[in-house]
N, C-alpha and C positions, 0 to 999 in steps of 0.2 A: 336317187342311188341310196338314199337313207334307208328304205325299206327292204333292200336286197342284202341278203346275208354276205358277209365278208368271206371270200374264199380265195385260195391260191389259184392264180390264172396261169402263171408260168414259172418255170424253174430251169435256169440255164447255168452252164459252167464255162469258165474262161480261163484257159491255161496260159501263163505269161512267162516270158523270158526277159531278164533285165541285167544290165551290168551293175555289180555290187561295188560301190566305191570303197567300202570298208574291207574288200577283199582284193584291192588293186584291180577292180574292173572284171573280175571273174564272173562269168554269167551264172545266175542263179534262177530258180523256177518256183512259182506259186500257182495255185489254182484257186480262183474266186468262184463263188456261187452267188447268183443273182435270183432272188425270189420276188415275184411281183403279185400283189393282190388285185382283185377285179376292181378295186377303186383307184388303181394307179400307184398305190404306195409300194415302195421298193425297199428291200433289205439286202444287205451284202454280208457275206462271210469269206473266210479264208482257210485254206489248208497249205501247210508248209511242205509242199510235195517234193521240192528240192532238186529233182532231176527231170529232164524232158520226157522220158517215158512214163514216169510216175505222175507227172502233171497231166499228161494226156489220158492216162488210164483213169485217173480220178475224174476227169471230165466225162469219160464214157459211163462210169458208174452213176454219176449225178444225173446225166441226161437220159440214159436208157433204162437205169434201174430205179432211181428215186423220183423222177418227175412224174411218171405215170401213177406212182403210189400217192403223191401228195396233191397233185392238181385236183382242185374242187373241194379240198378240205379247209377247215378253219384254221388259219395260220396263227391265231391267238393261243391255241392249245398246244404249246410247244412240248411239253413233257410226253403226251401221248404220241405226237408226231416223231419225237426222238426215239421212242420205244418202237414204233413202226419201222424206222430205219434199221434199228438193231435186229429186229425180226427178219427183215428182208435179207440180211447178210448171213443168216444162220449157217449157211453151208460153207461159204468162203471166209467167215470169221470176222470179228471186230478189230482186226489189226491191219497193219499194212495199208494198201490202197483203199480198202473199204473204210478204215479209220480216217483217212484224209477225206474221203467223200463225205462221211457223216459229220466230221468236224466243220467243213465248209458250209454245208446245208444247215446244220444246227445253229451255227453263228448267224447266218443270214435270217433264220427264222426268229431268233431272239431280237435281232435288229428290226425286223419288220413288226414283231409284237409290240415292241416299245414304241415305235412310231405310231402304231394304230391306237395305242393306249394313251399317247401323249406323254410318256414317262421314260426316264433313262432305264436301261436294262438293269442297272444296279437296284433300282426300286422294285422291279418285277422279281428280282432274285431275293429280295428281303435284306439287302445290304445297307450299310451305313454310308450314305452318299457324302458325308463329311470326311470320311476316311481316305487319305491319299496314299499313293504308292510311291516308293522310292525309285526314282529312275537311275538304274545302274549303268553308267556309261560303259559300253562294251566294245572292244576292239579286238583285232587279231594281232598278236605279237609278230614283230619282225626280229627274229632271234639273231639275224645277221647284221641288222643295223640298229644297234643299241641306242644311238642318238635319236634316230627317227622315233623309236618307241618311247623313249623318255619325253620327247617333245609332244607326242600324242597325249600322254598322261598329264603333262603340263597344261595342255589345252583343256582337258576335262576338268582339272583342278580349277582353272581360272574361269571355266564356264559355270561353276558352282555345283558340280556333282559331289555328293556326299559318299557315294559308293562307286568305285571304279574297278573294272575287270578287264583281263585280256587272256588269251589262250592260244593253243595250237601254234601256228607259224604260217608264214607265207608260202613256204615250200615243204614237201614231204621230207626233204633232206634236212630241214632245220626246224625242228619242232620243239617246243617246251616239253621237257621230259626225257630227252635224248642224251643230254650232257649235264651231269650233276653240277659241275663247277659253273658252267654258263647259266643254268637256271637260277642257282642260288645268288650269283652275282646280279643277274637281272633284278631279281626281287629286292635284293639289298639296296641297289641303287635307286629303284622306284621309291622305296620307303624312305631312305635317308636323304636322297637328294631332290625328290620331286613332290611326293604326295603327302608328306608329313603324317598327320593322324587320320587321314581319310580311310574309310574301310576299303580293303583291298581283297579281291577274289581272283584266284588264279585257276584256269581251265585247262585240263590236260586231255589229250585224245585217248582216253582210256580204252576205247573200242579196239585200238591197235594193239593193245597188250604190252605196251612199253615197259611196264613195271610188273613184278610179281609182288605178293603181299609183303615179303621181307624188305624188298626195295622200297615200296611205298611207305612203309613204317619209317625207314631211314630217311626218306625225303621229307616226310611230314616233320620229323624231328629237326631236320636241317633248316626248314623253312619257318618253323615255329617262332624263332626269335623276331621275325618281321611282321607278326601280328596279322596273319591272314584272317578274314572273316570266315572264309571256308575254302577248301581246296576241292575243285569240281572233277568229278569222274576220274579218279586216279587209277581205277582198275576196269576191265571189261564190265559193262552194265549187267550182264547176266551172271556175274560171279558174286552172288549174294553172300555166300559163306566167306568169300574173301574180303568183301566190304566189312562184314561183321568182325572178322579178325583184326582188320586195320582199325576200325573205329575203336575197338577195345584198347588199343595201344597208342592211338594217334593223339597228340597234343593239339592238333588242328581239327576243326569241324570238317565233316565230310559231306559233300553235296553230290547228288546224282538224281536221275529220274527223267531226264529229257527223252530218253529212248523208250520209255513206256508207253503203252497204247490205251489202256483201259482201267477200270476200277479194280478188276481182279489182279492185273499185273502190278498195279500200285500197292494193292493190299499185301502181295508177296514182298515187295520191297520194304514197305513200312514195318512189316512183321519180321523182317530179317534181322533187325537190330544193327544194320550196317550203314545207317544214314542219319545225318542231322538236319540237312536241308534238302527238301524234296521238290525238284524241278518239275513244273508242270507247263505244258504247251497246249493251250486251247485250240491251236490250229492242227493238232495232232491226236490229242487225248479225247477224241469224240466230242469235240466242241465245248461250248460253255456248259451244256448239261453234264457232260462227262467230267469236265474240270471241276465244276461245283461240288460233285460227289467226292472227288479226290481231295479237294480242299478240306471238306468235312472230315474225311478220313485222316488226313495229316494233323488237323487240330486235335482230333480225338486222341491222337497218339502222343500229343504234347511235342510235336516236331514243328519245324518252320518251312513253310511253303515259299517257293520262289518261282516267278513266271518266266519261262524261257520264250521270249517273244522278239527274237532277232530276225524279223521278217518284214511284215508291212504294217501300216497304220491301223488296219482292221484288227490284227492280232494284238497290237498294242492297246487298242480300245477295249477289247474283250478282256484283256488281262487287267486293266484299270478297274473295270466293273467287278471282276471276280475278287480283286484285292479289298473290296469293301466288305467282304464277308468275315473278315478276321478281326482279332482284338487290337492289332497294332499295324503299323505300316509294313508293307511287304515289298521286297526287292523285286524288281523286274528288269530284264535286259532291255537296253535302249541304245540305238545307233546314235552317237553324238554328232555325226556330220550328215550333210545332206545326202539323201538317197531317193532314187526314183520312186520306190514303193512306200516311202515315208512322206515324201514332200511333193511329189507330182500326183500321186494317187488320189489325195484328198484335198479339198479346197482350203482346209484350215489344219495344217499339220500340227502334231503335238509338239509342244515346247515345254521343258521342264521349268518350274518356277521354284527358285531356291532349292533345287534338287528333287522336287517332288512332281508327280502327275496326278491330276484330280479329275473326278467325273464331271463332265459338262452337263449343264441343266437341260440341254436339248434332248429330244426323245431318241430312243434306240441307242445305238452305240456311241452317237455324238460326233460322227464324222459324215461328210457328204463326198461320195465317190464320184470322181470325174471319169465318166464312161468313155470319153475320147482318149484318155490315157490308157485305160484298159485295152482299147482296140489298137492303140499304138504298139503296145508290147505283146499283143496276143500272138501265140504260136499259130503257124499255119496248120 
């Protein structure tokens, strides 16, 4: 086999549904891409496709649009393969379902390329493999059960997390952002009774338009005494001028970006002047290749990146490798409790050490996917 050129032999996609313990068992959806070379080496990637119809639509694009394009090509040349995927979707665009499909396939290609080279993906990206990422323990608020929420933060504190985060709410009728007194009291009690001097991030469902700019400014002022590291998505993500007006008067740093898709949309966000912390999801933002370009854009603007990776162990792995590209540790969302897509999916789940996650010396993304688990959760 040594004299045979290495080529892509197969590319398949796998839409999965699983109960998310961090959301009280609510069913969530992902789409995985599996790429295999002709020597039997396999790479895996993920798209955070989120709903059943988008997960299945992503699978269709991967298998009917991308597989014929990539089979027979050298999997080690990831950048030109990524460009070929972008060219393929020229008519229906680099956003939405197409972005999910590109993200999953690109991540799988980087995993495969690292395995073929015998190197971690971070090395192929030119990152500093000694750089670690800060695991930001991230949960959903229960705004109706304060004691439960406080206990969850106590668990994260005791588990050694240095940065802790919560947002939204368990029910649409009880979300952070709907009741000023309840919101401020929750944050006050977290800071004063539970987490001490740990970094705290609060996430609001900004896409619902709960606040206008004036309200957001007032809420940031009310929350400022409790030392938030940043307030996440206080306004609808498309309201760039509103974010700029808010940032100009807010005593709290503003984070947003998880709804963006590609380098162009991130460039508009970064150029708006409305963000301090830019959230990037490699399972959505055109994979590792796209996220790497966004990271470079963010650092060039002297802003802080953060990885939105509240999905599977593959997205976690991709984010850890991308975190090696910067000058200091970067925060990344991390599920603090057992979850099927974090702990069943791979044979060696990620576990923070002293609050950090580090690149593994093993080739590729550093995780081994249990294909039986993928099959168990796969959508019909």
